[in-house]
DORO-86065 format. One record per residue: x, y, z of N, C-alpha, C, O, CB in turn. Coordinates in steps of 0.001 Angstrom, whole numbers, plus 500000, padded with zeros to 6 digits. Each point is the difference from the previous one (the first is absolute). Glycine has a CB too. Layout:
REM residues N
XYZXYZXYZXYZXYZ/...
END
This chain:
REM residues 290
240131485432159472501167501072500105499492501460500063500359500831500834501138497602497818/497644501753500377499474501395499959499245500475501298500099501137500461499699498507497048/499439499349503019499299500293501239500943500320501160499713500829500864498469497690498345/503003500755500768500948500226501025500621501380499782500169500723500982500266496788499255/499912502897498552500641501273499746498998501130500359500385500990500622501089497978497514/497236500878501469499010500997500332499897500188501462499927501137500467498855498316497518/501209499411502821499865499963501363501192500800500722499821500753500957498916496990498743/502463501995499726501195500607500583500039501470499606500457500813500804500799496979499124/498278502609498841499879501427499623499030500645500834500218501164500335500372498381497404/498290499826502677499014500622500832500572500287501369499764501055500589498437497793498146/502544500206501751500601500275501390500995501143499971500013500842500898499727496737499696/501190502458498256500883501156499920499236501284499859500394501006500590501320497564498406/497195501443500239499161501246499957499497500417501234500022501189500320499369498260497593/500113499585502881499480500301501388501010500530500924499753500961500728498661497295498974/502817501088500285501164500436500781500438501420499666500354500802500864500364496832499240/499235502644498529500423501320499601499089501122500599500503501015500482500420497943497390/497757500843502089499073500847500565500123499991501566499745501033500620498764498575497345/501864499286502666500165499878501401501164500957500397499859500762500956499253496782499053/502041502421499260501181500845500230499570501446499883500390500790500860501196497440498243/497670502169499940499473501341499880499204500464501238500222501076500554499706498535496991/499178499553502833499103500456501104500884500014501308499854500892500835497936498093498020/503078500057501288500910499991501177500869501286500064500252500546501075499807496905498809/500400503024498886500858501171499950499314501215500649500583500702500826500483498396497070/497704501114501706499310501164500440499619499860501453500057501006500706499116499385496990/500436498432502828499741499799501467501274500214500758500001500674501030498161497678498519/502932501089499965501242500144500798500410501398500011500524500440501023500200497306498436/499089503053499463500460501432499967499211500819500984500561500876500659500078498924496929/498046499935502537499220500700500998500396499744501474500141500905500823498056498986497519/501963498840501905500317499560501332501404500309500427500263500223501182498104498040498500/502610501756499293501309500476500441500046501343500560500760500262500932500102498356497443/498347502264501093499943501379500497499512500039501512500513500703500870499002500112496691/499417498322502616499363499864501359501021499556500955500214500599501053497575498845498001/502912499378500528501066499494501014501122500957500204500499500111501120499002497591498216/500914502972499689501126500963500179499693501103500903500813500351500856499907499121496958/498033501148502023499560500993500933499828499436501400500369500663500969498529500506497161/500555497630502010499767499430501219501300499659500760500117500171501214497757499004497830/503093500331500161501347499641500593500662501226500547500588499968501080499695498139497313/499626503020500844500652501282500434499282500504501230500669500452500928500015500150496695/498020499350502444499205500535501106500250499093501268500088500532501107498095500422497223/501924497761501526500125499122501125501451499733500462500212499424501066497685499571498138/503072501414500012501442499785500190500367498483500009500942499581500674499144502601500648/499146497026497915500204498540499949500903499656498743499654500264498849498013499314502331/503481499828499148500825499492498915499461498864499255500106499900498778501692500862502458/497571498306499582499353498877499429498883500456498954499852499385498943500666499297503248/498773502323498120498960500535499145500620500790498767499495499955498878498950500187503208/502593500519498198500792500695498942500563498987499018499898500139498781500708501711502826/500025497069499018500577498953499123498929499437499148500217499787498807501530499651502852/497051500296498914498898499419499275499602501023498815499776499637498845499377499050503360/500797502557498225499604501035499004501107500054498879499648500170498833499065501235503008/502521498464498464501061499899499023499857498890499100500218500127498796501183500889502729/498239497887499010499801498705499306498715500245499056499986499586498841501071498890503216/497954502167498472498818500253499167500301500929498815499506499789498892499082499886503146/502230501355498216500402500855498865500790499177499011499815500157498793500233501886502673/500825497087499001500760499049499139499008499058499210500245499633498851501752500429502844/496915499588498966498957499255499327499433500700498782499774499409498943499704499609503223/500298502299498042499498500843498941500920499987498837499591499767498863499286501641502776/502480498865498664500979500004498945500047498610499330500035499892498774501305501898502453/498661497164499597500077498598499445498761499695499098500140499452498907501174499782503193/497505501127498381498824499690499207500033500822498757499626499453498963499052499970503057/501732501861497945500125500889498889500871499404498966499669499905498818499981502007502639/501604497647499089500976499395499151499539498728499357500356499699498861501311501323502534/497493498186499376499497498746499507498995500241498844499990499274499006500359499691503301/498812502075497857499115500407499038500697500382498632499622499556498916498911501182503008/502502500114498240500768500570498900500675498758499252499970499915498772500470502419502535/500156496730499488500726498865499279498952499112499310500272499440498938501672500550502784/496939499888498835498936499159499471499550500542498628499691499253499072499559500146503299/500733501861497563499607500643498625501142499891499076499793499690498827498658501971502218/502757498574499397501166499859499059500104498602499519500343499773498840500887502033502308/498491497246499689500079498463499613499059499609498917500187498994499315500425500473502995/498341501362497534499051499677498918500348500517498672499261499755499047499088500219502605/502717500720498213500446500588498720500403498825499076500661499063500446500164503141500694/498795497848497639500411498875499053501470499853499819500777500946500129497153499409498684/502464498309500854501463499820499642500244500627498613499066500219499229501114497582502145/501080502477498337500423500467498725501465499532499796500584499316500841497802502709499263/502161498374498754501259499400499664501152500338500980500953499234500146498265500849497501/500665501063503004501030500331501001499757499467501360500916499913500818499471502055497929/498307497647501528499640499295501264499268498688499665498785499912500175501035502317501084/500835496859498311499320498760499471499210499279501025499025499330499659502769500428498748/498592500349502893499279499359501049498980500874500585499318499612500949502597499055499494/497944502531499019499006500945500612500517500780501191501207500151500188497055498310499061/500807502032501552500385500941501151499545499262501282499752500685500993499969501578497603/500158496449501456499575499394501205501037500100501143499597499944501162499039498546497421/502603501648501159501043500143501037499791501324500844500509500130501113501135498552497354/497599502261500954499756501254500738499349499652501291500280500705500969499490500641496935/499355497608502252499360499711501262501072499438500964499919500257501201497814499296497640/503218499727500690501025499410500827500875501189500519500367500043501174499620497678497485/500314503185500478500840501144500444499244500786501097500561500373501030500554499798496643/497617500054502059499169500705501001500045499297501345500210500620501042498285500185497133/501300497862501774499989499221501276501278500141500712500021500016501231498432498369497818/502736501731500162501317500110500707500163501298500582500589500082501078500406498360497441/498521502682500859500081501306500492499232500028501320500500500487501014499734500494496646/498519498478502308499209499955501233500694499233501174499853500350501171498109499766497350/502801498819501096500747499280501021501002500812500637500149499978501222499481498043497603/501129502758500341501051500905500557499396501147500864500593500439500986500852499033496978/497455500949501656499234500967500777499643499537501403500081500754500969499034500044496905/500474497889502204499709499376501232501221500033500958499939500391501165498386498165497620/502826500975500572501289500034500872500364501328500472500359500145501169500477497998497609/499101502900500366500350501405500459499094500459501068500480500624500946500363499926496833/497835499192502160499063500371501015500426499361501290500043500686501021498111499551497311/502175498446501682500364499232501097501264500663500782500083500073501226498950497826497485/501895502551500400501196500630500569499625501375500710500534500333501058500920498525497076/497649501871501254499563501229500603499281499783501341500206500743500960499617500200496747/499349498046502333499257499664501219500997499632501081499870500528501105498122498671497568/502991499943501107500980499608500970500718501271500499500176500172501207500107497525497687/500103503134500246500744501240500443499184500829500921500488500512501008500739499525496877/497520500096501765499081500869500901499707499221501281499886500608501065498986500554496906/501008497565501963499789499250501249501111500054500976499767500174501196498868498389497530/502550501295500814501235500196500861499970501296500666500284500068501197501039498541497330/498324502540500729499936501288500521498971500212501099500211500751500952500577499926496885/498104498640501995498875500096500869500242499117501300499481500312501072498988500128496853/502320498471501933500349499346501184500800500787500996499865499847501214500024498219497459/500994502825500748500821500811500834499255501159500596500291500411501124501605498912497525/497128501225500611499157501188500385498539499742499725499442500601499082502463500934500422/497413497543501299498565499684499602499073501199500292499990500581501085500399496933499413/498810502820498419499081501111500176498678499491500664499782498797500137501250502397497813/498145499724502434498660499648500613499160499582498812499910500732499015500230500939503009/499243497158498056499172499408498911498573499956500477499732499570501122502189499025497995/497150501847500042498538500011500235499474498644499605499643499843498832500153502661500751/500121496506501271499613498633499689498641499866499389499787499185499102501624500136502716/497619501514498687498669499876499531499814500287498490499281499313499275500062501294503022/501385500495497284499925500368498538500705498889499201499498499599498950500491502956501552/501186496931499982500662498967499265499122498793499815499972499401498925502164501425501936/497164498820500158499191498830499962498882500155499002499749499060499245500831500482503107/498733501572497591498876500317499108500458499933498551499438499282499173499520502189502593/502081499304497963500423500081498673500633498682499464499799499615498848500511502820501579/500443496911500441500552498728499565498904498957499661500105499255499025501911501243502399/496930499483499422498805499147499741499355500206498627499691499089499232499910500968503199/500232501281497353499361500293498731500972499624498877499586499460498974499023502421502061/502758498421499173500978499564499007499991498500499710500149499587498850501214502306501890/498473497341500245499952498498499764498819499653499158500113499138499127500989500405503061/497750501090498027498832499703499192500153500402498558499558499286499100499105500981502910/501994500931497751500289500447498678500906499058499266499774499722498822499910502556501953/501366497205499902500928499133499380499377498656499705500353499379498998501470501814502147/497264498329499684499301498658499824499108500203498738499861499073499202500108500275503423/499430501853497191499182500125498758500885499964498783499671499311499035498616502035502182/502852499385498783500974500021498883500437498615499771500032499574498846500752502726501663/499569496927500526500451498638499717499020499080499332500377499138499207501010501168502682/497344499881498434498977499214499456499831500336498488499768499111499180499112500772503119/501242501408497364499989500440498538501112499402499233499795499747498813499192502377501821/502194497611499903501217499684499294500378498495500164500907499484499348499851502926500996/498529496963500516500377498526500339499759499044498788499037500140499246500319500278503231/501525498663497396499813498935499045500819500126498730500025499060499205497749500736501716/502920501365498847500740500181498751501327499248500088500639499919501049498274502346498571/501487497161499159501273499286499913501022500887499283501141499598499774497664498150500199/500767503444499681500882500953499334500980500618500998499578500471501056498620500011497255/503055499526501387501087500423500916499782501475500418500176500406501148501462497943497741/497944502447500021499815501406500272498933500260501021500182500784500931500560499674496806/498125498864502078498878500133500952500386499401501380499665500547501050498664499333497002/502343499051501900500411499394501346500962500896500844499985500031501230499769497692497679/501105503023500274500871500913500735499204501132500667500292500380501134501558499074497258/497221501043500954499092501051500509499224499421501112499825500630501044500002500499496750/499706497695502009499139499280501031500776499873501353499488500244501092499318498398497020/502502500944501695500715499841501298500396501280500709500294500009501195500536497924497881/499171503163500146500022501342500660498822500194500871500153500538501097501068500390497014/497596498670501480498822500208500688499939499011501219499519500382501066499362500448496760/501597497922502016500093499007501043500897500551501148499660499989501183500010498115497092/501469502361501269500904500621501027499421501155500713500231500169501197501606499126497470/497396501535500626499272501119500647498943499544501017499821500591501064500559500713496854/498948497638501703498989499471500875500667499456501370499441500140501088499102499249496770/502561500050501997500769499533501171500439501207500770499954499998501230500839497922497587/499628503102500504500350501195500616498885500699500866500220500602501051501345499578497045/497219499655501315498807500566500727499731499199501271499595500548501025499383500238496785/501264497873502096499857499112501163501003500413501081499648500075501176499564498016497335/502025502173501096501033500408501003499600501393500552500164500218501200501722498434497585/497630502244500451499597501354500568498848499751500962499948500666501034500756500640496840/498339497749501845498888499800500905500478499508501373499546500431501060498987499070496964/502497499487501861500505499500501299500687501122500724499856500138501215500432497542497877/500470503137500174500670501094500721498950500932500686500184500441501135501769499453497184/496969500376500959498981500847500614499358499468501300499765500709500979499812500049496734/500153497856502193499456499308501153500884500041501209499575500316501111499269498251497338/502474501083501288500986499999501052500260501303500667500190500083501214500768498133497608/499048502838500338500149501344500548498840500395500808500158500647501035501207499949497088/497465499042501453498764500398500676499892499361501430499623500606501003499257499617496692/501508498460502248499870499252501209501140499971500995499795499730501183498789499013497472/502683501549500838501122500032500858500822501248500013500752500274500936499242497419498731/499832503148499151500745501194499885501432499776499603500820500917500055497688500030501585/501802497820497955501441499658499508500135500410498552499628499268499083500578498730502498/500319503155498247500138500638498599501103499313499224499974500099498773499253502161502092/501702497082499698501028499339499303499558498807499116500750499524499147500658501229502704/497341498783498388499458498981499108499853500486498529500036499248499026498756499813502975/501044502239497958499840500703498612501197499791499152499841499425498923498739502343502066/502617498637499374501163499749499146500411498503499927500501499540498974500262502780501607/499025496963500476500281498614499990499205499220498874500573499243499217499907500982503281/498195500010497480499230499404498968500289500507498594499697499351498999498626500333502709/502291501535498259500480500512498685501109499136499529500125499841498785499241502498501766/501479497069500298501055499180499488499358498710499364500491499503498986501178501436502803/497227498533498828499302498851499406499466500360498617500132499213499063499242499957503235/500033501991497568499568500471498636501036500117498987499783499726498819498561501442502281/502884499270499381501180500135499100500474498638499553500410499808498855500280502309502297/499250496958499750500539498671499742499098499305498930500476499339499076500495500506503342/497725500348497770499011499471499040500282500614498619500076499262499018498159500445502830/501919501591498053500228500674498709501294499523499399500035499825498782498695502186501983/502402497748500012501220499546499457499864498657499483500516499705498921500675501696502558/498093497683499269499764498551499512499238500086498664500434499425499002499453499586503435/499013501686497548499226499999498745500775500626498886500006499454498897497901500650502389/502759501027498932500873500655498929501058499139499419500182499922498786499443502140502343/501116497250499815501053499072499503499419498875499185500586499648498976500793500889503003/497504498873498408499384498927499245499681500423498561500286499267499053498769499849503086/500328502118497701499693500599498796501207500264499137500010499675498813498072501260502302/502981499680499505501247500255499331500596498669499374500448499918498857499954502056502785/499535497015499268500604498787499470499220499335498842500568499505499027500365500182503241/497799500332497893499107499358498954500064500790498677500076499387498935498341499761502896/501553502265498215500000500782498825501332499933499319500080499991498772498223501469502217/502787498490499827501348499948499426500100498645499196500555499988498901500485501472503072/498470497510498528500087498673499354499288500071498677500514499570498968499582499233503251/498692501755497831499200500103498756500668500927498942499986499687498810497921499922502585/502667501510499044500656500913499096501239499372499378500353500343498872498771501557502472/501595497124499409501051499271499463499715498720499279500898499229499660500231501799502049/497558498758498058499475498896499289500486498641500659500369499034499333499570502433498519/500022498567503466500337498746500754498872498973499745498868500312499630502423501003502216/499150497403498396498968498958499976498886500297500959500271500410501129501437497949498236/497090501463500257498874500294500914500103499055501273500355498823499952498125501911498004/501153499963503193500009499236501229499119498800500021498855500107499562501658501939501503/499929496794499416499224498806499981500167499151498785499469498890499939498998502292501421/502239499295497695500206499170498779501428499311500145501029500648500196497448500976498279/501476497132501418501192499148500095500481499560498600499454499059499424499763500136502854/501810501494497180500385499680498638500559498585499811499825499412498933500622502988500798/500241497030501315500460498636499887498814498999499890500013499019499256502054501641502060/496934499682499482498857499092499909499273500044498699499469499006499504500311501238502862/500213500999497075499444500324498626500777499239498934499432499417499076499865502908501686/501960497703499393500876499288498997499755498479500009499943499369498945501825502431501349/498098497659500835499617498533500137498737499676499264499935499022499256501138500910502963/497875500922497992498790499803499363500065500046498471499375499191499315499645501729502704/501791500094497433500164500195498622500800498770499394499720499510498906500197503079501452/501061496983500429500809498853499421499196498698499978500429499049499346501694502024501509/496776498843499803499197498845500029499177499755498595499477498935499675500386501458502946/500138500783496645499366499867498717500856499223499022501176500324499833497651501799500591/500621496851498918500740499182499076500610500800498930499359500854499387499179497315501100/502820501536499262500693500740498931500890501051500515500901500402499264497244499162499293/501702500955502686500706501026500593501252499359500555499880499044500766498039502322499728/503273499096499173501222499479500500500528500812501186500385499444501029500093499700496689/499531502183502117500464500902500948499515501440499637499268500211499033502728498252501421/498462502521500389499634501397499771500917500868500637500620499624500995497124499818498825/502406501776499655500908500979500618499600501391499625499002500185499303502844498175500663/498922502662500487499557501379499824498577500296500491499267500772499382502248499282498694/498119499339503013498586500111500479499848501451500763500823500339500850498963496903499433/499252503474499400499712501289500594498470500008500404499140499735499161502752501447499407/497805499119502691498598499997500455499849501341500686500768500330500903499026497082499396/499202503378499270499705501252500568498560500417499911499223499388499267503032501173500212/497364500481501260498657500527500010499913501205499043500784500937500154498888498255502243/499426500821496641499794501076499094499217501182500735499311499743500988500694498545497016/500108502992501506499252501079500539498523499714500076499339500556500876502374500928498260/497711497674499993498618499654499993499685499047501119498837499619500137501092500750497429/501030499213503254499933499094501108499966498489499499499878499077500806498898502778500554/501333497946497318500154498615499542501404499449500234500979500745500036497281499713498259/501818498192501866501336499439500103500471499607498553499281499505499132500254499627503306/501813501177497454500524499700498659501224499118500116500676500010501029498444502170498086/501184497042499821501202499197499988500655499929498616499321500073498976499705498616502893/502268501170498120500697499764498731501062498893500302500607499982501071499011502497498047/500568496668499968500956498951500187500514499416498711499304500139498995499595499391503107/502264499822497822500358499218498890499828498578500309500478499562501047501052502138498221/497830497531499920499600498638500212500737499097499078499917500118498777497876500625501968/502983498288499892500753499026499116499105498793499814499292499525500888503031501238499936/497785498739497805499097498916499597500854498868499344501121500235499549496901501438500098/501418497125500320500678498936499326499879500269498541500988499918499270498571498439502564/499160501989497679499739500254498620499305501288499876499027500259500709500877497360498792/500625503313499499499349501209499871498596499906499367499167500890500170503080500077499708/497524497960499407498692499754499333498859499750501005498820500128499674502437498907498371/499145500598503207499029499687500959499424501273500793499114499906500850502080497829499299/499378503383499493499745501278500701498587500387499968499424500479500977502791500233498476/497187499056499316498532500350499806499157499366501012499055500610500500501276499604497116/499974498564502713499170499251501012500328500332501414499121500031500862500715498154497552/501494502078501852500517500265501280499534501323500546499658500069501180502257498554498236/498050502464499773499776501351500401498637500119500699499971500584501083501479500227497010/497440498696501395498716500007500675500044499354501359499353500501500919499590499466496887/501766498974502371500056499340501270500859500729500976499728499888501195499893498010497669/501403502846500753500724500847500927499176501233500414500039500431501152502103498771497810/497120501346500079499122501128500317498917499531500986499654500760500904500781500299496805/499037497771502163498943499490500932500678499821501392499369500363500993499302498398497080/502552500713502059500665499866501297500211501360500557499756500175501194501368497712498141/499297503084499938500288501357500543498676500735500455500024500783500949502052499351497488/496861499612500914498762500555500433499545499425501294499259500678500712500176499706496978/500931498458502669499631499435501327500754500771501074499636499948501175499943497729497840/501421503006500607500745500796501066499633501453499836500664500871500564501302497499499493/496976501919499172499503501368499885500819500852499086499876501223500072499251498561502170/501707499668496896500847500696499058499262500036498583499767498989499337502407500248501995/497515501975498322499205500159498693500830500547498910499683499753498836498270500632502433/503117500362499012500766500654499003501330499134499756500951500041500782498031502328499921/500995496905498226501057498937499759500713500238498764499414500155498929499289498213502250/502581501663498958500953500103498818501084498899500135500890500050500850498731502527498948/500239496460499329500946498782499991500673499941498757499400500259498956499218498458502510/502735500922498558500781499768498849500528498592499936500680499554500925499886502809499089/499134496913498903500400498544499942501401499867499415500376500780499125497202498508500587/503162499784500733501382499677499622500191498491499988499505499290500876501315502884500108/499899497351498020500284498520500066501137499743501080500677500919500461498656498772496974/500793499171502875500759499589501227501501500152499769500758500090500966497414498268499660/502280501672498109501365500208499712500427501466500112501185500287499830498674497734498720/499288502860501712500323501442500097500868500189501239499688499432501046498127501280497793/503204500024501086500967500260501118499809501434500407500269500923499232501449497370499938/497805501889502065499736501388500531501273500507500587500043501123500503497527498400500001/
END
């Protein structure tokens, strides 16, 4: 168990440094893309630059939330500050959606009045942007932490945006069709909206202490009732703690209260098979009326 904990802690430590390195790399290249987008009149490149700027904000927020989450628990915050990372992830999700709305607005305007776009500059900057994003993705890949994953998907979306900008540059250079630029911007916006909505949905469920995805409470109840001496159960609550551990609380009805000492370890063993480590169970005799 200790080896597993140290292994997990080592990965978190590595991802924390990965976010820090990605933050500075994104900050530098965001300026490059912004200047390049303005000079080339490319909305796809400006959209990608806007997303890169958003990446910088997202990575900075993720770093801040990671530090806050490490604060020790106290009487007023008995669960600690782990939810700060979920809040940061949700803010990042809303930022993705707002950026998508801005891109759509600008794309519609450019469809009506398409400017002259310098395809060669777009292609070069977008290619470098893709390489930068792939480096950042490598640094951040593999984390199961919601906060890091939210920042990671910002970078994934930006990498896709770079691909779209590259395609726009190639099409403009070979055909001169400048409308490809705002059209691909709609694709980028759709990707951002999809990713943002998924994160909003996931973080909202966690903030509301919903049952973790993939956990079937009815199946869990059947497994618990298979333990000898358990008659029934009620008031079952299953949620994910800020520490990312699964937690459960329930009232367990028994034939005989005296058998609880032997039943409890068996129930805990069953729950551990489902990955539930934080267990609070209250025993009741069968005649109890809820």
